[in-house]
C-alpha positions in Angstrom: 17.5 6.6 22.1 18.0 2.8 22.6 16.9 0.2 20.0 14.2 -0.9 22.5 12.9 2.7 22.6 12.9 2.8 18.8 10.8 -0.4 18.8 8.3 1.1 21.3 8.1 4.3 19.2 7.4 2.2 16.1 4.7 0.2 17.9 3.0 3.3 19.2 3.0 4.7 15.6 1.3 1.4 14.4 -1.2 1.5 17.3 -2.3 5.0 16.3 -2.5 3.9 12.7 -4.7 1.0 13.5 -7.0 3.0 15.7 -7.4 5.6 12.9 -8.3 2.8 10.5 -10.9 1.4 12.8 -12.6 4.7 12.5 -12.1 5.2 8.7 -12.9 1.7 7.4 -16.7 1.8 8.0 -17.0 5.0 6.0 -14.8 3.5 3.3 -16.9 0.4 3.0 -20.1 2.4 2.9 -18.7 4.7 0.2 -17.5 1.9 -2.1 -19.9 1.1 -5.0 -18.3 -2.4 -5.7 -19.8 -5.1 -3.6 -16.4 -6.9 -3.6 -14.7 -3.8 -2.2 -17.4 -3.4 0.4 -16.8 -6.9 1.6 -13.0 -6.5 1.6 -13.2 -3.3 3.7 -15.8 -4.8 6.1 -13.8 -7.9 6.7 -10.6 -6.0 7.1 -12.3 -3.8 9.7 -12.7 -6.9 11.9 -9.1 -7.8 11.3 -8.0 -4.3 12.2 -9.8 -4.5 15.5 -7.8 -7.6 16.1 -4.6 -5.8 15.2 -5.4 -3.2 17.9 -5.9 -6.0 20.5 -2.7 -7.7 19.4 -0.7 -4.5 19.8 -2.2 -4.1 23.3 -0.9 -7.6 24.0 2.5 -6.6 22.8 2.6 -3.5 25.0 1.6 -5.6 28.0 4.6 -7.9 27.3 6.8 -4.8 27.2 5.3 -3.3 30.3 4.5 -0.1 28.4 1.4 1.9 27.5 0.4 1.8 23.8 -0.7 5.5 23.6 1.7 8.4 23.3 2.2 9.0 19.6 -0.1 10.1 16.7 0.7 8.5 13.3 0.8 11.4 10.8 1.6 9.1 8.0 -1.6 7.1 8.4 -3.5 10.4 8.8 -2.2 11.5 5.4 -3.0 8.1 3.8 -6.6 8.2 5.2 -6.9 11.8 3.8 -6.3 10.3 0.4 -9.0 7.8 0.9 -11.4 10.7 1.9 -10.4 12.6 -1.2 -11.2 9.5 -3.3 -14.6 9.2 -1.6 -15.3 12.8 -2.5 -14.4 12.4 -6.2 -17.1 13.4 -8.7 -17.2 10.0 -10.4 -19.6 7.1 -10.7 -19.5 3.4 -11.0 -16.3 1.5 -11.6 -14.3 4.7 -12.3 -15.2 5.9 -8.7 -14.0 2.6 -7.3 -10.8 2.6 -9.3 -9.8 5.8 -7.5 -10.7 4.3 -4.2 -8.6 1.2 -4.9 -5.4 3.3 -5.3 -6.0 5.1 -2.0 -6.7 1.8 -0.2 -3.6 0.2 -1.6 -1.5 3.1 -0.2 -2.9 2.5 3.2 -2.2 -1.2 3.2 1.4 -0.8 1.9 2.1 1.9 4.5 1.1 -0.6 7.2 3.1 -3.4 5.5 6.2 -1.2 5.6 5.6 -0.3 9.3 5.1 -3.9 10.5 8.1 -5.1 8.4 10.4 -2.6 10.2 9.0 -3.4 13.6 9.5 -7.1 13.0 13.1 -6.5 12.0 13.8 -4.5 15.2 12.0 -7.0 17.5 14.0 -9.9 15.9 17.2 -8.0 16.4 16.3 -7.5 20.0 15.5 -11.3 20.2 11.9 -10.5 21.2 10.7 -13.7 19.5 7.2 -13.6 21.0 6.6 -10.0 19.9 8.1 -10.7 16.5 5.7 -13.6 16.1 2.6 -11.6 17.0 3.7 -8.8 14.6 4.2 -11.4 11.8 0.6 -12.6 12.2 -0.6 -9.0 11.6 1.8 -8.5 8.7 0.4 -11.6 7.0 -3.1 -10.2 7.3 -2.1 -6.8 5.9 -0.4 -8.4 3.0 -3.5 -10.5 2.3 -5.7 -7.5 2.4 -3.5 -5.7 -0.1 -3.7 -8.7 -2.4 -7.5 -8.8 -2.1 -7.7 -5.1 -3.0 -5.5 -5.6 -6.1 -7.4 -8.7 -7.1 -10.7 -6.8 -7.0 -9.0 -3.9 -8.9 -8.6 -6.0 -12.0 -12.3 -6.5 -12.7 -13.1 -2.9 -11.5 -10.6 -1.4 -14.0 -11.9 -3.6 -16.9 -15.4 -2.4 -16.0 -14.3 1.2 -15.8 -12.8 1.0 -19.3 -16.0 -0.6 -20.7 -18.1 2.1 -19.1 -16.0 4.9 -20.7 -17.4 4.0 -24.2 -21.0 4.2 -23.0 -20.8 7.6 -21.2 -21.1 11.1 -22.7 -18.1 13.4 -22.2 -18.8 15.2 -18.9 -18.8 19.0 -18.8 -15.7 20.5 -17.3 -16.5 21.8 -13.8 -14.6 24.7 -12.2 -12.0 23.5 -9.7 -12.7 23.7 -6.0 -10.5 25.6 -3.6 -9.1 22.3 -2.3 -8.2 21.2 -5.9 -6.6 24.5 -6.6 -4.5 24.3 -3.4 -3.5 20.7 -4.3 -2.4 21.7 -7.8 -0.4 24.7 -6.5 1.4 22.4 -4.0 2.1 19.9 -6.8 3.7 22.6 -8.9 5.8 23.7 -5.9 6.9 20.1 -5.3 8.0 19.9 -9.0 9.9 23.2 -8.8 11.7 22.3 -5.6 12.7 18.9 -7.0 14.0 20.5 -10.2 16.2 22.9 -8.0 17.6 19.9 -6.1 18.3 18.0 -9.3 20.1 21.1 -10.8 22.2 21.4 -7.6 23.1 17.8 -7.7 24.1 18.0 -11.4 26.4 21.1 -10.6 28.1 19.2 -7.7 28.7 16.2 -10.0 30.4 18.5 -12.6 32.6 20.1 -10.0 33.6 16.8 -8.5 34.5 15.2 -11.9 37.7 17.3 -12.6 38.9 16.7 -9.0 38.6 12.9 -9.5 40.4 13.0 -12.8 43.4 14.9 -11.4 43.5 12.6 -8.5 43.7 9.5 -10.8 46.5 11.1 -12.8 48.7 11.6 -9.7 48.4 7.9 -9.0 
């Protein structure tokens, strides 16, 4: 695969991501309880539609079609937003969970656009890199706005904790049980890898010592 093909692949991934966001943001804005968050998501929806159009412009410059790849990473990030919207919480505590999920979405996009800009710049595609930088700046601003809104939301959530009675512990849903089981498996798998890495380090140490003595 040539570097130009890598760029096209990255751009198709971003195009899919933006289209998924166009669909998800209205529900996210509607679900948020904070008026500040509602406004941020609503305004970013308009920007996201512009990002789609900008990517279409880039593909026109490349003489390629924008479709052809589904962004699984954005699908996963949006799934986290959906989970946050389904949380059994109210007020600022609910919005606090939504902030974390929304921040992940924005930083996923920031990483994607940063990589695409680097590739386009390397290929000396200055016009394409310029268009991508415009979108990157808007994504970075959206992330800053979410974090700025988070400060007052978290303070409010902390204040609300003292006023609310301790909620009754509800039985876990099938989805929550599955997530917990997967989390335990992730931890177990990581521990095995760390143990293997430690064993390899111990085995390599004597070899390095004997090699240094020969010198």
